[in-house]
C-alpha positions in Angstrom: 30.5 -30.6 33.4 29.5 -28.0 30.8 31.8 -26.3 28.4 31.2 -23.1 30.3 32.4 -24.7 33.5 35.5 -26.1 31.8 36.3 -22.7 30.3 36.0 -21.0 33.7 33.9 -17.9 34.5 33.3 -15.5 31.7 34.7 -12.0 32.5 32.0 -9.5 33.2 31.6 -6.8 30.5 31.1 -3.3 31.7 29.8 -2.2 28.4 31.4 1.2 28.6 33.6 2.4 25.7 36.2 3.9 28.0 34.8 3.9 31.6 31.7 5.1 33.4 33.0 8.7 34.0 34.3 9.2 30.5 31.2 7.8 28.8 28.8 9.8 31.0 30.7 13.0 30.2 30.6 12.2 26.5 26.9 11.1 26.3 25.2 13.2 29.0 27.6 16.1 28.5 27.1 16.1 24.8 23.3 15.9 25.0 23.4 18.6 27.7 25.5 20.9 25.5 22.9 20.6 22.7 19.9 21.1 25.0 21.6 24.1 26.6 22.2 25.8 23.3 18.6 25.2 22.3 17.3 26.6 25.6 19.6 29.7 25.5 18.2 30.5 22.0 14.6 29.4 22.2 13.7 30.5 25.7 16.5 32.9 26.9 16.5 34.8 23.6 20.2 34.7 23.0 21.1 35.5 19.3 21.5 32.5 17.1 24.5 34.2 15.5 26.3 34.4 18.9 25.5 30.8 19.7 26.5 29.6 16.2 30.0 31.2 16.7 30.3 29.8 20.2 29.5 26.3 18.9 31.8 26.7 15.9 34.8 27.8 17.9 34.4 25.6 20.9 33.1 22.3 19.4 32.6 22.0 15.7 35.7 23.4 14.2 37.9 21.7 16.8 36.2 18.4 15.9 37.4 18.8 12.3 40.9 19.3 13.7 40.4 16.1 15.7 40.3 14.2 12.4 43.3 16.0 11.1 45.2 15.2 14.3 44.8 11.5 13.8 45.4 11.4 10.0 47.5 14.2 8.4 49.6 14.7 11.6 50.2 11.0 12.1 53.3 9.9 10.1 52.2 6.3 10.1 48.8 7.2 8.7 50.6 9.0 5.9 52.4 5.9 5.1 49.4 3.6 5.0 46.7 6.0 3.8 48.6 8.4 1.6 46.3 7.9 -1.4 43.2 8.4 0.7 44.5 11.5 2.4 45.5 13.1 -0.8 42.5 12.1 -2.8 40.0 13.2 -0.2 41.3 16.8 -0.6 39.3 16.8 -3.9 36.2 17.6 -1.9 37.5 21.2 -1.6 36.9 21.5 -5.3 33.3 20.4 -5.2 31.8 23.7 -4.3 33.9 25.9 -6.7 33.2 23.3 -9.4 29.4 23.5 -9.0 29.8 27.3 -8.8 31.5 27.1 -12.2 28.7 24.9 -13.6 26.2 27.5 -12.5 28.2 30.2 -14.1 28.4 28.3 -17.4 24.7 27.6 -17.5 23.7 31.0 -16.2 21.6 29.5 -13.5 21.9 29.3 -9.7 20.3 25.8 -9.6 23.5 23.7 -9.8 25.1 25.6 -6.9 21.9 25.6 -4.9 21.7 21.8 -5.4 25.3 21.6 -4.1 24.4 23.5 -0.9 21.3 21.3 -0.4 23.5 18.1 -0.9 26.1 19.4 1.6 23.4 20.2 4.2 21.8 16.8 3.9 25.1 15.1 4.1 25.9 17.1 7.2 22.9 15.6 9.0 23.5 12.1 7.6 27.0 12.3 9.0 25.6 12.9 12.4 23.3 10.0 12.0 26.1 7.7 10.9 28.3 8.6 13.9 25.5 7.8 16.3 25.1 4.5 14.5 28.9 3.9 14.7 29.0 4.6 18.4 26.0 2.3 18.9 27.9 -0.5 17.2 30.9 0.1 19.4 28.6 -0.3 22.4 27.3 -3.5 20.9 30.9 -4.8 20.6 31.8 -3.7 24.2 28.6 -5.4 25.5 29.2 -8.6 23.7 25.9 -8.5 21.8 25.6 -10.9 19.0 21.9 -11.8 18.6 20.8 -10.7 15.1 17.3 -9.8 16.3 18.7 -7.2 18.8 21.3 -5.8 16.4 18.6 -5.3 13.7 16.2 -3.7 16.2 18.9 -1.4 17.4 19.6 -0.3 13.8 16.0 0.2 12.8 15.2 2.1 16.0 18.2 4.4 15.7 17.8 5.2 12.0 14.0 5.8 12.2 14.3 7.7 15.4 16.9 10.1 13.9 15.5 10.4 10.4 11.7 10.4 10.9 11.7 13.6 13.0 14.0 15.2 10.5 11.5 14.5 7.7 8.7 16.0 9.9 10.8 19.1 10.4 11.6 19.4 6.7 7.9 19.5 5.7 6.7 21.8 8.5 9.3 24.4 9.3 8.7 27.5 7.2 12.3 27.9 6.1 12.8 24.2 5.4 9.5 24.2 3.4 10.7 27.2 1.3 14.0 25.4 0.5 12.1 22.3 -0.6 9.8 24.4 -2.8 6.7 23.8 -0.7 4.6 26.9 -1.0 1.1 27.8 0.2 -0.6 26.7 3.4 0.4 23.3 4.8 -2.2 20.6 4.0 -0.8 17.0 4.0 2.4 18.0 5.7 1.2 18.0 9.3 -0.3 14.6 8.8 3.0 13.3 7.6 4.8 14.9 10.5 2.4 13.3 12.9 2.9 9.9 11.3 6.7 10.3 11.6 6.5 10.9 15.3 3.9 8.2 15.8 6.3 5.7 14.1 9.1 6.7 16.4 6.9 6.3 19.5 5.8 2.9 18.3 9.4 1.7 17.7 10.5 3.0 21.2 7.6 1.1 22.8 8.6 -2.1 20.9 12.2 -1.5 21.8 11.4 -1.1 25.5 9.3 -4.3 25.4 12.3 -6.2 23.9 14.5 -5.1 26.8 11.9 -6.4 29.3 11.9 -9.7 27.3 15.7 -9.9 27.4 15.6 -9.4 31.2 13.0 -12.2 31.6 15.2 -14.5 29.5 18.2 -13.8 31.7 20.0 -11.8 29.0 22.0 -8.7 29.9 20.5 -5.3 29.1 23.3 -3.0 27.7 22.7 0.1 29.8 25.5 2.3 28.3 24.2 1.6 24.8 20.6 2.4 25.9 21.8 5.6 27.5 23.5 6.8 24.3 20.5 5.8 22.1 18.0 7.5 24.5 20.0 10.7 24.5 20.3 10.8 20.7 16.7 10.0 20.0 15.4 12.2 22.8 17.4 15.2 21.6 16.3 14.7 18.0 12.6 14.4 19.0 12.8 17.6 21.0 14.7 19.7 18.5 12.5 18.8 15.6 9.2 18.8 17.6 7.1 21.5 15.7 6.3 23.6 18.8 10.0 23.8 19.7 11.3 24.1 16.1 9.1 27.1 15.4 10.9 29.0 18.1 14.3 28.5 16.6 16.2 30.3 13.8 17.1 28.0 11.0 20.9 28.1 11.6 20.3 26.8 15.1 19.3 23.4 13.9 22.8 22.6 12.8 24.1 23.8 16.2 21.5 21.7 18.1 21.9 18.4 16.4 25.7 18.6 15.9 26.9 19.8 19.4 26.2 16.3 20.9 28.0 14.7 17.9 31.0 17.0 18.4 31.4 16.1 22.1 31.1 12.4 21.5 33.6 12.6 18.7 36.2 14.4 20.8 35.7 11.7 23.5 36.4 8.9 21.0 39.4 10.7 19.4 40.9 11.6 22.7 40.7 8.0 23.9 42.2 6.8 20.6 45.1 9.3 21.1 45.7 8.1 24.6 46.0 4.5 23.5 47.8 4.9 20.2 50.4 7.6 21.1 50.6 7.8 24.9 50.1 4.3 26.3 52.8 2.7 28.5 55.6 1.3 26.4 54.6 3.2 23.2 57.4 5.1 21.5 55.6 8.3 20.1 58.5 9.3 17.8 57.4 7.3 14.7 54.0 9.0 14.8 55.2 12.5 13.9 53.3 15.5 15.2 50.1 13.7 16.4 51.6 12.7 19.8 52.8 16.3 20.3 49.5 18.0 19.7 47.7 15.4 21.9 50.2 15.4 24.8 47.9 17.5 26.9 44.2 18.2 26.4 44.6 21.9 26.7 47.1 21.9 23.9 44.9 19.7 21.8 41.9 22.0 22.4 44.0 25.2 21.6 45.2 23.7 18.4 41.6 23.0 17.5 40.5 26.5 18.2 43.4 28.0 16.2 42.6 25.7 13.2 39.0 26.9 13.4 39.9 30.5 13.6 42.1 30.2 10.5 39.5 28.5 8.2 36.4 30.2 9.6 38.2 33.5 9.7 38.9 33.1 6.0 35.2 32.4 5.3 34.2 35.3 7.5 36.5 37.6 5.6 34.4 37.1 2.5 31.1 37.3 4.3 30.4 33.6 4.0 29.4 33.0 7.7 26.5 34.2 9.8 27.2 37.6 11.3 29.9 38.4 8.7 27.7 40.2 6.2 29.6 43.4 6.8 32.6 41.8 5.0 30.6 40.8 2.0 31.9 42.8 -1.0 28.8 41.9 -3.0 31.1 41.3 -6.0 28.9 39.8 -8.7 30.5 37.0 -10.7 27.9 35.1 -12.7 24.4 33.7 -12.7 23.4 36.1 -9.8 26.1 34.6 -7.6 28.8 36.6 -5.9 32.3 36.2 -4.6 30.7 35.3 -1.2 29.0 32.3 -2.8 32.3 31.1 -4.3 34.0 31.3 -0.9 31.0 29.6 0.8 31.4 26.7 -1.7 35.1 26.4 -0.9 34.6 26.5 2.9 32.0 23.7 2.7 35.0 21.7 1.5 36.3 21.4 5.1 33.1 19.8 6.2 32.7 17.5 3.1 36.3 16.4 3.4 35.7 15.5 7.0 32.5 13.6 6.3 34.2 11.6 3.6 37.4 10.9 5.4 35.6 9.9 8.6 33.7 7.2 6.9 37.0 5.6 5.8 39.1 5.8 8.9 36.7 4.4 11.5 35.9 1.0 10.1 36.5 -1.2 13.1 35.3 -4.3 11.3 38.2 -4.1 8.8 41.0 -2.5 10.8 42.7 -4.6 13.4 44.9 -1.7 14.5 41.9 0.5 15.1 40.3 -2.3 17.3 43.5 -2.3 19.3 43.6 1.5 19.7 40.0 1.6 20.8 40.5 -1.5 23.0 37.6 -3.3 21.5 39.2 -6.7 22.1 39.0 -6.3 25.9 36.2 -6.7 28.3 36.8 -3.2 29.6 38.7 -0.2 28.4 39.2 1.3 31.8 
C-alpha cells in the first residue's frame, strides 16, 4: 500500500479564492468594467472627463476606503500595526516636499519628477496586485512546482510590463512626457518587439499547460482565467491602434478599474471572515465591522470618503474637469496653488500603495491566511 492510500483520498481543490460565482464576478466583472469604459470612450465618444469621474466615484476612491476599513477602522490592527499606520501617513508630505524643493531651486523639474514617479508607481501597484492574486490562486490550487511558479511570474510580469513600454514610446502624450521629440524611428520597432515577446511567452505558457495535462497534472483554471483577463486587457488597452483613440487620462481608468473590482472582492471576503463569521465577536474590532455590516453601507462609506478627498482636490482645480476652480495663484518656479494641492492629493494614492504592500503578506501573516481561508481546500 502506498503512502497516499494510507493517508486516504486527497480532498479536491476547487482553486477558487472564494467560490465560482464570487471569483467570476471579480475577474470577468472587473475586466468587463475596464473594457466597457474603454469602449464608451474610444468608440461611443463619451468624454474622458465624465468617465474619469464615474470611475473615481464608483470604483477607485472606494477602493482606497477599502484599505482604510481594514486598517485604521480596525481596533486590533491599530494595536498591532500602530507604527506602520502612523508612519505611512508621511507619504502625504512627499508631494508638498518636492514642491518645496522645486520652489527652492526655482525649477519645476523636482516636482515633475515626483509626478512621474507617482504615475509609474500607480501602474506598478496594479501589476503587483495582479501578481499577488495570482499567488493566492497558486496557493488555492496547491501548486508547488518551481517551474510552473516561475513561468507564471515571468508570463505575468512581461505580459503586463512589455505592452506598457510599447505604449510609453509610441503614444504622443507619453512620448512628450519622456522627452521623445520628433518623428518616431526606433520606437515602433521596440513596440513590435514588446508585443512579439508577450505572444511568444503566451504560446510557451499554453504549451506548458498541454504538457501538464499529458502528465496528469491539474490545470488551474481559475488562475488561468485571471491571468488571461489581465494580460488580454493590457494588450488591448496599450495596442497602438486602440491607444491612439484614447485621451491620456483614460489609461489610468482602463487599467485600474479591473484592479479596483478585484480589490473590493478580496477585501469584502476578508471582512466577512474576520468580522462577521459565525462565532466571531465583532466588538473588539472597533468600527470596521460596523462599516462592513452590509455591502450597501460599505459602498456608501467609500463614496463619501471619495467625495471628501476628491472634492477637496477639485476645489483647487487639481482634477480633470475642475479647471474652473483653479485660482491660478502663482507660488514659485512657475508652479501654482493647484500644483501644491495636486501633490498633496497624490498622497492618498501613495499612502495606499505603500500600506497595501505591507498588509497583504500572506507568506508572513498567519492571521491573514486564516481570514482569507488559505489553509482550506475551498473557501466556499
